[in-house]
Structure formats: structure tokens, C-alpha cells
C-alpha angles and dihedrals in degrees: 000000000000114000116244122217090240097044119131109245115232129203114202117202111201128027102198123105097313095041100043102034102036116016105035096050093045094047091048091049093053119099110234095024128095124189097230104169136012119202115215131127092210110104092208092052090046089055091045093052093047093049094045100042109010088240129154116243135220127195096217142019090245090058090051096048090048085073096041091137089067093058138068101191138017120209116200113208098152126118115306096253090061098053098089098044094044094044089049091050093047094049091047088052087059098253130134111240139213113194124194113235133305094047092199144345093255139030090237091058090047091051091049089053091048090051092052092049092049091047091052094041091237131139116252113183134173123221101236093159094169090078084077098049116127097244094045092052090049093049091051089053092050090049093048090052090049091234094145098043116217108356113230104172134022120194119188129177138190100179129165137172107232105143094173119060114238094209126220131111094302090068096037120122091215104117089212089066092060089219133151131083094277091071096030112048089006089067090062101045093045093048091050093049092051093047090051103041110015135241124355120245099180136016132197124176145176118203122183137179102218109165123080108253094018116131102184132053112286101168115046137162126195127191118194127189105201121213088245091058101256115134116217120198110193126189127191119175146157092189103060106129088185118034121227126213115294088227133014110176120182123195140166093264106029146339134238122215122185130175129195136037128277108270097227099088091050090048092050091047088053090054098255118141132203107271096030118130109239140172087232090071133242120349114283095006122132132199122266092248089069096052117122125236133239121204148090140254099025143065120253085234090066095044098265118162132002127293110258114211108238115232113234116265112249114195088154088069091071097063091037087059091046090053091049091049093052089052092050092249101113147004130283102270094217119015127206089240089061089049090052090052089055090047090054087059094046092050090049089049092052091050091047095051092047097047101029094236139116113249122217114210 
């Protein structure tokens, strides 16, 4: 994308998986944003970022923040344990901030960051990109139209089959790393459940370490009773030899069952960017064979219900909303207060799994 003279200049801290696969391509594809500087101490990654985006590089966050007056936004895509200190430093430097999920390790830390941002009058947003998944957008449409009636149960799964640990901080058992699936994929499924069905009243969880050599939870279940009465059953696993439906939503009038993951992550990993022409079709679209089904009384396997066209996924909408909010033309798409509410649930889930009790919030 060609840089505009009025573009907001973005500094990206971290160029690993989150930074290089998700944030950098989405920032670069957003009208009104320019990826000005990428922070990484790895020379190969520095060269990759410069080649791909024409961006400057910095070897450390301190080096980036020393030229805070040259930036309009800082995006933090570094390891989880660095999110709070780096967001604090950026806010104190006078910069709006986007932080990859989870915002923090505790709800209290998230609320402290929110208070600092409010005090400074700065945007603090959390990258909960799964709110723009294709299946989630489709489910929100169905709920808004009342097609399922009163929802009684919401089942959501992020399941994978990775019988061998890959190692690294995400699978570390060190609490300071904030690793494990509860805080990784769990951040997504809990956020989606709260967006759809409101605050949690009660939380029960089971968290296991299944794989030899693993140190952090890799097979976790979370049950939420929402204040409105809906029950959410959420599964995150790296040890699922047979994958269940991504969504199974049961209501008084009908249910919605959807298999398969949103295609945007795979496209980004393959090097595609929003706006690219591709044989696979428009960005975020999936083939008809992957559509979910809406109906009652039968299984989708036996032809029950009608195919429900899946809305295209739209990760680019997140950064478009951030740019609009920075220009005073829209709202923060995901607030730190929302992230703190999800962290309340994750902390309750961790306690429930450890003590074998249900936790009332």
C-alpha cells in the first residue's frame, strides 16, 4: 500500500508469529495506517520487515519509544509476559496502544492499564480478531434476526491435533509466561461468549496437561453460566484426535451447527493479504461445502436443516476501526474493560480447575 501523507504511523513491537503473520499484514492493508517501524532484534526478521513493508526497524522497545513523537500508535505483539510493562511504557510516552490478547495475566492488571489510558486520554485496544471470524459474524446475524429463538446452550471449540509439543514460552509451565491454552485460545472463546451472551455469573473448568513433555494446559474445558441464563460450553485443545463442530448453538426455535475454522489465518500464514486477487476467491470467503446448517430435529450429517451462507471473515475491520477511533470518527473496537471482564472469567476458570469447584463471580 502506498503511504499517504496523512497516514497514522504505527510502531509494531514483536515480529514473531503474531507480529509477522497477523498484525503487520493487516496494518499494511488498512487505509490511513502506515507500518513505520518494526521492533525486533533478529537481523533476518529486520530484513524481512523492511523488504515486505519498507518499514524502519528498531532493536528494542526502548529505541522505539525514544522517538515516540514520530509515531501515532504502538502495537504490542510480543510475548504475553511483556504486554503490561510495554503497554504501560507506551501509554506513559503518550502513545495510543493496541495489545495482542491476552491484555494481561490478571483482570486487575488489565483494569490498571485501562485506568492509565483513561487518565491520559489515550486509546487502549485489544486485538480480539476472532470477533471478525466468518462463523462468529454469521452467528451474530442469526441471533440478531431471532432465527434460533431463545438460546439455551452455546458450544464453541478451538480444537487441534498436535500430539507433540512444539516448545517455547506458549507451552511453558512458568506462570510468569502466561502460557497454556486457557489464556491463548481460551481468550478467544471466552471473549466471543461474553460478546454474544453477556456477563458471566458462574464458571467451572477442567484443565489438563496431556502430552508427554508438556508443561502447560493443552486440553481445557470451560463452562460459563451467563447472567441471562445461557450456558456456554467452551473447549480448547491441542489433543483432539477427532475435531468437533466449531459452533453448536441450541435455541428454542432452531440450532446452528458449523464445522471448520475461519480461513483468514491460513491465508495470512500462506502470505496472502487482504485485497490480493486470488483463485481462492474474495478475502475471508469460504466454499459452500463449508457452510453451517440451521434447523431442528435432525443432525446436519443426515441432512437436517438448511445450509446457512457463511458471511466472509473480516479481520481488516479491526484495524479500520482502530484508525477511525484514533481520528475521532468511531469507537474503540475492543476496550480494555472488555478484556478485563474476559480475564475475570479466565482467572475463575484457572481457580476452578485447580480446586475442583465452581466459582461465582
